[in-house]
N, CA, C and O atoms as CSV, one atom per row, in Angstrom:
chain,resi,resn,atom,element,x,y,z
A,1,MET,N,N,0.838,-1.172,0.000
A,1,MET,CA,C,0.000,0.000,0.000
A,1,MET,C,C,0.891,1.247,0.000
A,1,MET,O,O,1.984,1.241,0.567
A,2,ASP,N,N,0.425,2.280,-0.622
A,2,ASP,CA,C,1.153,3.528,-0.706
A,2,ASP,C,C,1.301,4.155,0.683
A,2,ASP,O,O,0.367,4.105,1.484
A,3,LYS,N,N,2.453,4.737,0.971
A,3,LYS,CA,C,2.695,5.329,2.289
A,3,LYS,C,C,1.723,6.472,2.578
A,3,LYS,O,O,1.284,6.651,3.714
A,4,LEU,N,N,1.395,7.234,1.550
A,4,LEU,CA,C,0.467,8.344,1.728
A,4,LEU,C,C,-0.923,7.850,2.144
A,4,LEU,O,O,-1.581,8.464,2.984
A,5,LYS,N,N,-1.357,6.749,1.555
A,5,LYS,CA,C,-2.672,6.198,1.904
A,5,LYS,C,C,-2.691,5.652,3.330
A,5,LYS,O,O,-3.722,5.710,4.000
A,6,ILE,N,N,-1.561,5.122,3.798
A,6,ILE,CA,C,-1.486,4.630,5.178
A,6,ILE,C,C,-1.629,5.793,6.159
A,6,ILE,O,O,-2.329,5.681,7.165
A,7,ILE,N,N,-0.965,6.909,5.861
A,7,ILE,CA,C,-1.054,8.087,6.720
A,7,ILE,C,C,-2.459,8.673,6.680
A,7,ILE,O,O,-2.992,9.067,7.718
A,8,GLU,N,N,-3.068,8.736,5.494
A,8,GLU,CA,C,-4.421,9.269,5.360
A,8,GLU,C,C,-5.429,8.417,6.118
A,8,GLU,O,O,-6.403,8.940,6.660
A,9,LYS,N,N,-5.202,7.108,6.159
A,9,LYS,CA,C,-6.122,6.208,6.851
A,9,LYS,C,C,-6.149,6.502,8.350
A,9,LYS,O,O,-7.186,6.348,8.995
A,10,ASP,N,N,-5.008,6.926,8.906
A,10,ASP,CA,C,-4.961,7.271,10.324
A,10,ASP,C,C,-5.764,8.530,10.632
A,10,ASP,O,O,-6.341,8.647,11.713
A,11,TYR,N,N,-5.807,9.473,9.690
A,11,TYR,CA,C,-6.478,10.744,9.922
A,11,TYR,C,C,-7.966,10.712,9.592
A,11,TYR,O,O,-8.706,11.596,10.024
A,12,THR,N,N,-8.413,9.730,8.848
A,12,THR,CA,C,-9.841,9.641,8.515
A,12,THR,C,C,-10.521,8.731,9.524
A,12,THR,O,O,-10.725,7.544,9.267
A,13,LYS,N,N,-10.864,9.286,10.654
A,13,LYS,CA,C,-11.463,8.500,11.715
A,13,LYS,C,C,-12.988,8.463,11.608
A,13,LYS,O,O,-13.615,7.490,12.026
A,14,LYS,N,N,-13.589,9.524,11.047
A,14,LYS,CA,C,-15.046,9.578,10.958
A,14,LYS,C,C,-15.535,8.711,9.812
A,14,LYS,O,O,-14.875,8.577,8.782
A,15,GLU,N,N,-16.697,8.130,10.014
A,15,GLU,CA,C,-17.348,7.353,8.973
A,15,GLU,C,C,-18.452,8.203,8.364
A,15,GLU,O,O,-19.324,8.708,9.072
A,16,TYR,N,N,-18.409,8.356,7.056
A,16,TYR,CA,C,-19.423,9.121,6.355
A,16,TYR,C,C,-20.213,8.190,5.448
A,16,TYR,O,O,-19.668,7.207,4.946
A,17,PRO,N,N,-21.496,8.490,5.230
A,17,PRO,CA,C,-22.287,7.633,4.346
A,17,PRO,C,C,-21.809,7.780,2.903
A,17,PRO,O,O,-21.231,8.799,2.526
A,18,ASP,N,N,-22.057,6.762,2.119
A,18,ASP,CA,C,-21.711,6.813,0.704
A,18,ASP,C,C,-22.775,7.640,-0.008
A,18,ASP,O,O,-23.956,7.291,0.015
A,19,PHE,N,N,-22.364,8.720,-0.633
A,19,PHE,CA,C,-23.299,9.559,-1.378
A,19,PHE,C,C,-22.690,9.920,-2.717
A,19,PHE,O,O,-21.473,9.889,-2.900
A,20,ARG,N,N,-23.569,10.263,-3.648
A,20,ARG,CA,C,-23.158,10.596,-5.008
A,20,ARG,C,C,-23.736,11.942,-5.395
A,20,ARG,O,O,-24.503,12.549,-4.648
A,21,VAL,N,N,-23.353,12.393,-6.575
A,21,VAL,CA,C,-23.920,13.612,-7.126
A,21,VAL,C,C,-25.390,13.360,-7.423
A,21,VAL,O,O,-25.742,12.319,-7.979
A,22,GLY,N,N,-26.244,14.297,-7.060
A,22,GLY,CA,C,-27.680,14.158,-7.246
A,22,GLY,C,C,-28.420,13.784,-5.973
A,22,GLY,O,O,-29.641,13.926,-5.909
A,23,ASP,N,N,-27.709,13.312,-4.961
A,23,ASP,CA,C,-28.341,12.971,-3.690
A,23,ASP,C,C,-28.653,14.241,-2.901
A,23,ASP,O,O,-27.958,15.249,-3.026
A,24,THR,N,N,-29.693,14.181,-2.100
A,24,THR,CA,C,-30.027,15.284,-1.196
A,24,THR,C,C,-29.427,14.967,0.162
A,24,THR,O,O,-29.724,13.929,0.754
A,25,LEU,N,N,-28.584,15.861,0.650
A,25,LEU,CA,C,-27.878,15.655,1.911
A,25,LEU,C,C,-28.300,16.676,2.944
A,25,LEU,O,O,-28.748,17.775,2.618
A,26,LYS,N,N,-28.144,16.284,4.207
A,26,LYS,CA,C,-28.236,17.225,5.315
A,26,LYS,C,C,-26.876,17.186,6.002
A,26,LYS,O,O,-26.501,16.186,6.614
A,27,VAL,N,N,-26.145,18.295,5.890
A,27,VAL,CA,C,-24.818,18.404,6.476
A,27,VAL,C,C,-24.949,19.221,7.749
A,27,VAL,O,O,-25.361,20.380,7.704
A,28,LEU,N,N,-24.605,18.629,8.878
A,28,LEU,CA,C,-24.677,19.324,10.160
A,28,LEU,C,C,-23.286,19.847,10.503
A,28,LEU,O,O,-22.352,19.071,10.705
A,29,THR,N,N,-23.159,21.174,10.567
A,29,THR,CA,C,-21.868,21.803,10.832
A,29,THR,C,C,-21.868,22.403,12.230
A,29,THR,O,O,-22.911,22.798,12.752
A,30,LYS,N,N,-20.689,22.463,12.824
A,30,LYS,CA,C,-20.523,23.024,14.157
A,30,LYS,C,C,-20.321,24.533,14.037
A,30,LYS,O,O,-19.495,24.999,13.253
A,31,ILE,N,N,-21.089,25.288,14.825
A,31,ILE,CA,C,-20.933,26.737,14.866
A,31,ILE,C,C,-20.754,27.139,16.324
A,31,ILE,O,O,-21.645,26.916,17.144
A,32,PRO,N,N,-19.597,27.737,16.656
A,32,PRO,CA,C,-19.395,28.160,18.044
A,32,PRO,C,C,-20.178,29.432,18.346
A,32,PRO,O,O,-20.118,30.406,17.595
A,33,GLU,N,N,-20.912,29.411,19.454
A,33,GLU,CA,C,-21.658,30.576,19.925
A,33,GLU,C,C,-21.332,30.764,21.401
A,33,GLU,O,O,-21.871,30.070,22.263
A,34,GLY,N,N,-20.461,31.692,21.672
A,34,GLY,CA,C,-20.033,31.905,23.054
A,34,GLY,C,C,-19.217,30.725,23.535
A,34,GLY,O,O,-18.185,30.394,22.951
A,35,ASP,N,N,-19.681,30.091,24.602
A,35,ASP,CA,C,-18.968,28.925,25.121
A,35,ASP,C,C,-19.607,27.608,24.685
A,35,ASP,O,O,-19.149,26.534,25.076
A,36,LYS,N,N,-20.666,27.692,23.875
A,36,LYS,CA,C,-21.353,26.490,23.397
A,36,LYS,C,C,-21.084,26.278,21.912
A,36,LYS,O,O,-20.647,27.185,21.204
A,37,ILE,N,N,-21.356,25.057,21.462
A,37,ILE,CA,C,-21.257,24.736,20.043
A,37,ILE,C,C,-22.633,24.289,19.573
A,37,ILE,O,O,-23.234,23.366,20.123
A,38,ARG,N,N,-23.112,24.972,18.540
A,38,ARG,CA,C,-24.449,24.682,17.997
A,38,ARG,C,C,-24.285,23.953,16.674
A,38,ARG,O,O,-23.349,24.225,15.922
A,39,LEU,N,N,-25.202,23.016,16.385
A,39,LEU,CA,C,-25.199,22.308,15.108
A,39,LEU,C,C,-26.171,23.004,14.157
A,39,LEU,O,O,-27.349,23.173,14.468
A,40,HIS,N,N,-25.662,23.398,13.008
A,40,HIS,CA,C,-26.470,24.102,12.015
A,40,HIS,C,C,-26.629,23.215,10.780
A,40,HIS,O,O,-25.629,22.860,10.156
A,41,PRO,N,N,-27.859,22.847,10.412
A,41,PRO,CA,C,-28.046,21.987,9.236
A,41,PRO,C,C,-28.021,22.787,7.941
A,41,PRO,O,O,-28.504,23.918,7.886
A,42,PHE,N,N,-27.457,22.189,6.907
A,42,PHE,CA,C,-27.474,22.752,5.554
A,42,PHE,C,C,-27.943,21.630,4.649
A,42,PHE,O,O,-27.192,20.691,4.386
A,43,GLU,N,N,-29.178,21.715,4.169
A,43,GLU,CA,C,-29.770,20.638,3.382
A,43,GLU,C,C,-29.928,21.077,1.940
A,43,GLU,O,O,-30.512,22.121,1.652
A,44,GLY,N,N,-29.393,20.257,1.029
A,44,GLY,CA,C,-29.493,20.575,-0.382
A,44,GLY,C,C,-29.013,19.430,-1.250
A,44,GLY,O,O,-28.722,18.339,-0.759
A,45,VAL,N,N,-28.934,19.690,-2.548
A,45,VAL,CA,C,-28.556,18.683,-3.537
A,45,VAL,C,C,-27.055,18.771,-3.794
A,45,VAL,O,O,-26.509,19.865,-3.937
A,46,VAL,N,N,-26.396,17.629,-3.854
A,46,VAL,CA,C,-24.974,17.593,-4.192
A,46,VAL,C,C,-24.857,17.827,-5.693
A,46,VAL,O,O,-25.357,17.032,-6.489
A,47,ILE,N,N,-24.191,18.928,-6.085
A,47,ILE,CA,C,-24.063,19.214,-7.513
A,47,ILE,C,C,-22.672,18.881,-8.044
A,47,ILE,O,O,-22.480,18.816,-9.258
A,48,ALA,N,N,-21.693,18.669,-7.152
A,48,ALA,CA,C,-20.347,18.323,-7.603
A,48,ALA,C,C,-19.616,17.591,-6.493
A,48,ALA,O,O,-19.839,17.840,-5.308
A,49,LYS,N,N,-18.747,16.691,-6.895
A,49,LYS,CA,C,-17.883,15.970,-5.970
A,49,LYS,C,C,-16.539,15.829,-6.656
A,49,LYS,O,O,-16.474,15.446,-7.824
A,50,LYS,N,N,-15.462,16.134,-5.942
A,50,LYS,CA,C,-14.152,16.184,-6.578
A,50,LYS,C,C,-13.087,15.713,-5.603
A,50,LYS,O,O,-13.188,15.978,-4.405
A,51,GLY,N,N,-12.081,15.029,-6.090
A,51,GLY,CA,C,-10.962,14.593,-5.277
A,51,GLY,C,C,-11.145,13.190,-4.737
A,51,GLY,O,O,-12.136,12.514,-5.015
A,52,SER,N,N,-10.148,12.766,-3.945
A,52,SER,CA,C,-10.211,11.444,-3.329
A,52,SER,C,C,-9.451,11.477,-2.010
A,52,SER,O,O,-8.587,12.327,-1.794
A,53,GLY,N,N,-9.781,10.555,-1.150
A,53,GLY,CA,C,-9.103,10.471,0.137
A,53,GLY,C,C,-9.399,11.659,1.027
A,53,GLY,O,O,-10.552,12.067,1.167
A,54,LEU,N,N,-8.349,12.219,1.636
A,54,LEU,CA,C,-8.509,13.383,2.497
A,54,LEU,C,C,-8.854,14.639,1.727
A,54,LEU,O,O,-9.331,15.613,2.309
A,55,HIS,N,N,-8.622,14.630,0.434
A,55,HIS,CA,C,-8.786,15.820,-0.391
A,55,HIS,C,C,-10.137,15.879,-1.093
A,55,HIS,O,O,-10.306,16.659,-2.030
A,56,THR,N,N,-11.093,15.079,-0.664
A,56,THR,CA,C,-12.412,15.084,-1.293
A,56,THR,C,C,-13.185,16.318,-0.858
A,56,THR,O,O,-13.277,16.624,0.331
A,57,ILE,N,N,-13.742,17.026,-1.842
A,57,ILE,CA,C,-14.630,18.142,-1.549
A,57,ILE,C,C,-15.932,17.931,-2.309
A,57,ILE,O,O,-15.951,17.312,-3.373
A,58,PHE,N,N,-17.018,18.451,-1.751
A,58,PHE,CA,C,-18.304,18.339,-2.429
A,58,PHE,C,C,-19.054,19.653,-2.272
A,58,PHE,O,O,-18.896,20.367,-1.283
A,59,THR,N,N,-19.876,19.953,-3.273
A,59,THR,CA,C,-20.635,21.192,-3.300
A,59,THR,C,C,-22.114,20.874,-3.138
A,59,THR,O,O,-22.655,20.024,-3.845
A,60,VAL,N,N,-22.764,21.559,-2.205
A,60,VAL,CA,C,-24.184,21.362,-1.930
A,60,VAL,C,C,-24.907,22.658,-2.278
A,60,VAL,O,O,-24.465,23.743,-1.902
A,61,ARG,N,N,-26.020,22.540,-2.998
A,61,ARG,CA,C,-26.805,23.702,-3.421
A,61,ARG,C,C,-28.219,23.594,-2.877
A,61,ARG,O,O,-28.840,22.532,-2.933
A,62,LYS,N,N,-28.717,24.702,-2.352
A,62,LYS,CA,C,-30.096,24.751,-1.898
A,62,LYS,C,C,-30.707,26.080,-2.326
A,62,LYS,O,O,-29.996,27.035,-2.640
A,63,ILE,N,N,-32.028,26.122,-2.333
A,63,ILE,CA,C,-32.764,27.339,-2.652
A,63,ILE,C,C,-33.344,27.862,-1.344
A,63,ILE,O,O,-34.099,27.157,-0.674
A,64,SER,N,N,-32.997,29.090,-0.978
A,64,SER,CA,C,-33.481,29.689,0.246
A,64,SER,C,C,-34.098,31.042,-0.068
A,64,SER,O,O,-33.413,31.968,-0.502
A,65,TYR,N,N,-35.407,31.141,0.158
A,65,TYR,CA,C,-36.156,32.367,-0.114
A,65,TYR,C,C,-35.977,32.826,-1.561
A,65,TYR,O,O,-35.833,34.018,-1.830
A,66,GLY,N,N,-35.989,31.872,-2.482
A,66,GLY,CA,C,-35.895,32.186,-3.900
A,66,GLY,C,C,-34.491,32.465,-4.395
A,66,GLY,O,O,-34.308,32.761,-5.576
A,67,GLU,N,N,-33.507,32.379,-3.540
A,67,GLU,CA,C,-32.116,32.655,-3.905
A,67,GLU,C,C,-31.321,31.358,-3.774
A,67,GLU,O,O,-31.434,30.653,-2.771
A,68,GLY,N,N,-30.517,31.047,-4.789
A,68,GLY,CA,C,-29.700,29.841,-4.753
A,68,GLY,C,C,-28.455,30.046,-3.905
A,68,GLY,O,O,-27.752,31.046,-4.047
A,69,ILE,N,N,-28.190,29.090,-3.022
A,69,ILE,CA,C,-27.018,29.157,-2.151
A,69,ILE,C,C,-26.206,27.887,-2.350
A,69,ILE,O,O,-26.747,26.783,-2.286
A,70,GLU,N,N,-24.915,28.040,-2.589
A,70,GLU,CA,C,-24.015,26.897,-2.714
A,70,GLU,C,C,-22.961,26.978,-1.629
A,70,GLU,O,O,-22.484,28.055,-1.273
A,71,ARG,N,N,-22.613,25.815,-1.115
A,71,ARG,CA,C,-21.577,25.753,-0.101
A,71,ARG,C,C,-20.663,24.580,-0.420
A,71,ARG,O,O,-21.128,23.490,-0.752
A,72,VAL,N,N,-19.366,24.812,-0.319
A,72,VAL,CA,C,-18.366,23.788,-0.609
A,72,VAL,C,C,-17.827,23.265,0.718
A,72,VAL,O,O,-17.389,24.038,1.571
A,73,PHE,N,N,-17.865,21.939,0.882
A,73,PHE,CA,C,-17.406,21.307,2.111
A,73,PHE,C,C,-16.241,20.368,1.813
A,73,PHE,O,O,-16.338,19.558,0.891
A,74,PRO,N,N,-15.146,20.449,2.563
A,74,PRO,CA,C,-14.155,19.370,2.536
A,74,PRO,C,C,-14.713,18.188,3.318
A,74,PRO,O,O,-15.263,18.379,4.402
A,75,LEU,N,N,-14.587,17.000,2.805
A,75,LEU,CA,C,-15.203,15.833,3.434
A,75,LEU,C,C,-14.633,15.560,4.818
A,75,LEU,O,O,-15.380,15.202,5.728
A,76,CYS,N,N,-13.344,15.720,4.993
A,76,CYS,CA,C,-12.700,15.406,6.271
A,76,CYS,C,C,-12.513,16.641,7.141
A,76,CYS,O,O,-11.559,16.704,7.917
A,77,SER,N,N,-13.392,17.615,7.030
A,77,SER,CA,C,-13.297,18.839,7.809
A,77,SER,C,C,-13.729,18.584,9.255
A,77,SER,O,O,-14.696,17.859,9.484
A,78,PRO,N,N,-13.033,19.164,10.226
A,78,PRO,CA,C,-13.461,19.007,11.617
A,78,PRO,C,C,-14.735,19.794,11.921
A,78,PRO,O,O,-15.345,19.582,12.970
A,79,VAL,N,N,-15.149,20.692,11.038
A,79,VAL,CA,C,-16.360,21.482,11.231
A,79,VAL,C,C,-17.609,20.625,11.010
A,79,VAL,O,O,-18.656,20.902,11.594
A,80,ILE,N,N,-17.511,19.600,10.184
A,80,ILE,CA,C,-18.658,18.740,9.892
A,80,ILE,C,C,-18.857,17.750,11.036
A,80,ILE,O,O,-17.966,16.964,11.357
A,81,GLU,N,N,-20.039,17.801,11.643
A,81,GLU,CA,C,-20.378,16.858,12.706
A,81,GLU,C,C,-20.835,15.532,12.107
A,81,GLU,O,O,-20.328,14.469,12.466
A,82,ARG,N,N,-21.800,15.608,11.188
A,82,ARG,CA,C,-22.245,14.389,10.509
A,82,ARG,C,C,-22.946,14.755,9.210
A,82,ARG,O,O,-23.349,15.898,8.992
A,83,ILE,N,N,-23.077,13.748,8.356
A,83,ILE,CA,C,-23.745,13.903,7.070
A,83,ILE,C,C,-24.855,12.872,7.008
A,83,ILE,O,O,-24.627,11.691,7.269
A,84,GLU,N,N,-26.062,13.316,6.661
A,84,GLU,CA,C,-27.202,12.411,6.530
A,84,GLU,C,C,-27.699,12.461,5.094
A,84,GLU,O,O,-27.860,13.540,4.524
A,85,VAL,N,N,-27.943,11.297,4.511
A,85,VAL,CA,C,-28.519,11.222,3.177
A,85,VAL,C,C,-30.026,11.227,3.332
A,85,VAL,O,O,-30.600,10.303,3.908
A,86,VAL,N,N,-30.675,12.274,2.816
A,86,VAL,CA,C,-32.122,12.411,2.929
A,86,VAL,C,C,-32.808,11.656,1.805
A,86,VAL,O,O,-33.780,10.937,2.035
A,87,LYS,N,N,-32.300,11.820,0.582
A,87,LYS,CA,C,-32.930,11.206,-0.582
A,87,LYS,C,C,-31.856,10.886,-1.616
A,87,LYS,O,O,-30.941,11.678,-1.840
A,88,ARG,N,N,-31.974,9.738,-2.231
A,88,ARG,CA,C,-31.059,9.348,-3.298
A,88,ARG,C,C,-31.575,9.905,-4.619
A,88,ARG,O,O,-32.774,9.847,-4.895
A,89,GLY,N,N,-30.683,10.438,-5.426
A,89,GLY,CA,C,-31.060,10.968,-6.729
A,89,GLY,C,C,-30.450,10.136,-7.836
A,89,GLY,O,O,-29.412,9.501,-7.651
A,90,LYS,N,N,-31.095,10.143,-8.978
A,90,LYS,CA,C,-30.610,9.387,-10.117
A,90,LYS,C,C,-30.347,10.379,-11.247
A,90,LYS,O,O,-31.283,10.892,-11.860
A,91,VAL,N,N,-29.083,10.643,-11.517
A,91,VAL,CA,C,-28.707,11.610,-12.538
A,91,VAL,C,C,-27.736,10.955,-13.511
A,91,VAL,O,O,-27.134,9.922,-13.218
A,92,LYS,N,N,-27.600,11.580,-14.674
A,92,LYS,CA,C,-26.731,11.034,-15.713
A,92,LYS,C,C,-25.469,11.862,-15.924
A,92,LYS,O,O,-24.744,11.649,-16.896
A,93,ARG,N,N,-25.203,12.794,-15.032
A,93,ARG,CA,C,-24.042,13.656,-15.187
A,93,ARG,C,C,-23.206,13.654,-13.907
A,93,ARG,O,O,-23.711,13.378,-12.818
A,94,ALA,N,N,-21.919,13.967,-14.061
A,94,ALA,CA,C,-21.026,14.023,-12.913
A,94,ALA,C,C,-21.103,15.370,-12.203
A,94,ALA,O,O,-20.861,15.449,-10.999
A,95,LYS,N,N,-21.435,16.419,-12.930
A,95,LYS,CA,C,-21.569,17.758,-12.360
A,95,LYS,C,C,-22.930,18.312,-12.749
A,95,LYS,O,O,-23.308,18.256,-13.919
A,96,LEU,N,N,-23.659,18.839,-11.800
A,96,LEU,CA,C,-25.005,19.340,-12.055
A,96,LEU,C,C,-25.034,20.868,-12.051
A,96,LEU,O,O,-25.906,21.478,-11.431
A,97,TYR,N,N,-24.081,21.475,-12.742
A,97,TYR,CA,C,-24.006,22.929,-12.773
A,97,TYR,C,C,-25.177,23.550,-13.524
A,97,TYR,O,O,-25.441,24.743,-13.375
A,98,TYR,N,N,-25.875,22.765,-14.319
A,98,TYR,CA,C,-27.012,23.299,-15.061
A,98,TYR,C,C,-28.153,23.694,-14.122
A,98,TYR,O,O,-29.048,24.436,-14.529
A,99,LEU,N,N,-28.141,23.216,-12.880
A,99,LEU,CA,C,-29.189,23.590,-11.921
A,99,LEU,C,C,-29.098,25.059,-11.521
A,99,LEU,O,O,-30.060,25.621,-10.998
A,100,ARG,N,N,-27.951,25.681,-11.762
A,100,ARG,CA,C,-27.795,27.094,-11.426
A,100,ARG,C,C,-28.707,27.971,-12.271
A,100,ARG,O,O,-29.125,29.040,-11.826
A,101,GLY,N,N,-29.015,27.536,-13.470
A,101,GLY,CA,C,-29.865,28.319,-14.351
A,101,GLY,C,C,-31.345,28.017,-14.209
A,101,GLY,O,O,-32.171,28.684,-14.830
A,102,LYS,N,N,-31.691,27.034,-13.411
A,102,LYS,CA,C,-33.091,26.646,-13.241
A,102,LYS,C,C,-33.738,27.449,-12.119
A,102,LYS,O,O,-33.072,27.869,-11.173
A,103,ILE,N,N,-35.056,27.656,-12.243
A,103,ILE,CA,C,-35.797,28.460,-11.276
A,103,ILE,C,C,-36.990,27.657,-10.772
A,103,ILE,O,O,-37.615,26.921,-11.535
A,104,GLY,N,N,-37.301,27.798,-9.502
A,104,GLY,CA,C,-38.489,27.181,-8.916
A,104,GLY,C,C,-38.398,25.676,-8.811
A,104,GLY,O,O,-37.374,25.131,-8.398
A,105,LYS,N,N,-39.485,25.000,-9.191
A,105,LYS,CA,C,-39.539,23.541,-9.076
A,105,LYS,C,C,-38.538,22.863,-9.997
A,105,LYS,O,O,-38.084,21.756,-9.709
A,106,HIS,N,N,-38.192,23.509,-11.093
A,106,HIS,CA,C,-37.243,22.912,-12.031
A,106,HIS,C,C,-35.853,22.795,-11.413
A,106,HIS,O,O,-35.060,21.947,-11.820
A,107,ALA,N,N,-35.562,23.632,-10.444
A,107,ALA,CA,C,-34.251,23.609,-9.805
A,107,ALA,C,C,-34.117,22.452,-8.826
A,107,ALA,O,O,-33.002,22.037,-8.511
A,108,THR,N,N,-35.233,21.928,-8.342
A,108,THR,CA,C,-35.168,20.850,-7.359
A,108,THR,C,C,-35.620,19.518,-7.932
A,108,THR,O,O,-35.652,18.512,-7.224
A,109,LYS,N,N,-35.967,19.509,-9.209
A,109,LYS,CA,C,-36.479,18.282,-9.804
A,109,LYS,C,C,-35.325,17.381,-10.244
A,109,LYS,O,O,-34.636,17.673,-11.222
A,110,ILE,N,N,-35.125,16.300,-9.523
A,110,ILE,CA,C,-34.135,15.281,-9.876
A,110,ILE,C,C,-34.833,13.946,-9.710
A,110,ILE,O,O,-35.479,13.693,-8.693
A,111,ALA,N,N,-34.700,13.097,-10.713
A,111,ALA,CA,C,-35.334,11.779,-10.642
A,111,ALA,C,C,-34.759,11.027,-9.447
A,111,ALA,O,O,-33.545,11.001,-9.248
A,112,SER,N,N,-35.620,10.429,-8.670
A,112,SER,CA,C,-35.160,9.684,-7.504
A,112,SER,C,C,-35.578,8.234,-7.623
A,112,SER,O,O,-36.433,7.874,-8.432
A,113,ASP,N,N,-34.964,7.425,-6.811
A,113,ASP,CA,C,-35.286,6.000,-6.796
A,113,ASP,C,C,-36.518,5.739,-5.945
A,113,ASP,O,O,-36.875,4.586,-5.702
A,114,GLU,N,N,-37.175,6.813,-5.486
A,114,GLU,CA,C,-38.375,6.726,-4.657
A,114,GLU,C,C,-38.114,5.941,-3.371
A,114,GLU,O,O,-39.012,5.294,-2.832
A,115,GLU,N,N,-36.887,6.009,-2.894
A,115,GLU,CA,C,-36.598,5.374,-1.626
A,115,GLU,C,C,-36.078,6.437,-0.677
A,115,GLU,O,O,-35.053,7.071,-0.932
A,116,LYS,N,N,-36.779,6.621,0.396
A,116,LYS,CA,C,-36.326,7.545,1.419
A,116,LYS,C,C,-35.313,6.812,2.279
A,116,LYS,O,O,-35.543,5.674,2.686
A,117,VAL,N,N,-34.214,7.451,2.551
A,117,VAL,CA,C,-33.166,6.832,3.335
A,117,VAL,C,C,-33.427,7.141,4.793
A,117,VAL,O,O,-33.562,8.307,5.165
A,118,SER,N,N,-33.499,6.131,5.610
A,118,SER,CA,C,-33.747,6.343,7.023
A,118,SER,C,C,-32.444,6.745,7.703
A,118,SER,O,O,-31.355,6.434,7.220
A,119,ASN,N,N,-32.569,7.428,8.808
A,119,ASN,CA,C,-31.394,7.830,9.567
A,119,ASN,C,C,-30.842,6.614,10.298
A,119,ASN,O,O,-31.506,6.028,11.153
A,120,GLN,N,N,-29.633,6.254,9.951
A,120,GLN,CA,C,-29.053,5.043,10.520
A,120,GLN,C,C,-28.272,5.340,11.744
A,120,GLN,O,O,-27.712,4.430,12.355
């Protein structure tokens, strides 16, 4: 095995669910408020996934009050508390950048396998 992969294996202690582009995720991030840490959910569609190992990043897009919001997360970030897969999507592309030009229901319409993923 490559030495770099052995070192990366030591640093990847968290287990994340297997998700793909087109899936709807709920990413719970840690936000410090005073002396407490609050979990803030960001729920949206994965429009891009790039990299491998410790260097994996993914982009999540959601529509909030009619405005599109995208957020890029490193997979192995200490800010991420957990990732939940809300719905599996079935898409034919690796990057869903075309959703940026869609408005309303067309922006959230992705064919799904009609299976809701339960929280494990």
